[in-house]
Structure formats: C-alpha cells, structure tokens
C-alpha positions in Angstrom: -94.9 245.4 151.0 -98.2 243.7 149.7 -101.4 245.7 149.4 -104.7 244.0 148.8 -107.8 246.0 147.8 -111.1 244.2 147.5 -114.2 245.5 145.6 -117.8 244.5 145.3 -119.2 245.5 142.0 -122.6 244.6 140.3 -122.0 241.8 137.8 -123.4 243.9 135.0 -120.8 246.6 135.6 -118.0 244.0 135.7 -116.3 244.7 132.4 -116.3 248.5 132.8 -114.9 248.0 136.2 -112.2 245.9 134.8 -111.2 248.5 132.4 -111.1 251.2 135.2 -109.2 248.9 137.4 -106.6 248.1 134.7 -106.3 252.0 134.0 -105.5 252.5 137.8 -103.1 249.6 137.7 -101.3 251.2 134.9 -101.0 254.6 136.7 -99.8 252.8 139.9 -97.1 250.9 137.8 -95.6 254.2 136.7 -94.9 255.1 140.4 -91.5 254.7 141.9 -91.2 251.7 144.1 -93.7 249.7 142.3 -92.8 246.0 141.9 -95.9 244.3 140.4 -99.7 244.2 140.5 -102.5 241.8 139.5 -106.2 242.1 139.1 -108.4 239.1 140.0 -112.1 238.2 140.0 -113.8 235.7 142.2 -115.0 232.5 140.5 -117.7 231.7 142.9 -119.0 235.3 143.3 -118.2 237.3 140.1 -119.2 240.5 142.0 -115.9 240.4 144.0 -112.7 241.8 142.6 -109.3 242.1 143.9 -106.4 244.4 143.1 -103.2 243.3 144.6 -99.9 245.4 144.3 -96.4 244.9 145.6 -94.1 247.7 146.6 -90.4 248.1 147.5 -91.5 249.6 151.0 -94.5 251.4 152.6 -93.1 254.7 151.8 -93.1 254.0 148.1 -96.9 252.9 148.4 -97.7 256.0 150.3 -96.1 258.4 147.9 -97.9 256.6 144.9 -101.2 257.5 146.5 -100.3 261.1 147.0 
C-alpha cells in the first residue's frame, strides 16, 4: 500500500519541518508492516513537502497510526 501525505510549510520553517518529518518517519519505520518511506520537497515551490510511505497492507498502516 502506498501512502502520500502532502504539506505546505512556510519556506522559513522548512528546515525545522524537515527535522520533524524525519523524526516522524523514523517512528513509522519502527512499526510492523512498514516497507519504506521518503521525504521530498518541491523544487518549483519549496513550501510544498511530501512524505511517502509503503506498507505491506492497509491494516499495517492503520495500526501504525493507532
């Protein structure tokens, strides 16, 4: 299962947001069923961020959020 989360963050808060997003990804990576995850930032509009994660199945993703 692929999950895509999009965020709009003021450019001046970008580096702090990246740190928070990295921490969130680290927590998710410890959950059962996690396959992989990535953080991205839009080159044309640096206020746009994305967190994508892959999971073995929808149940794994839902349990990770619980």
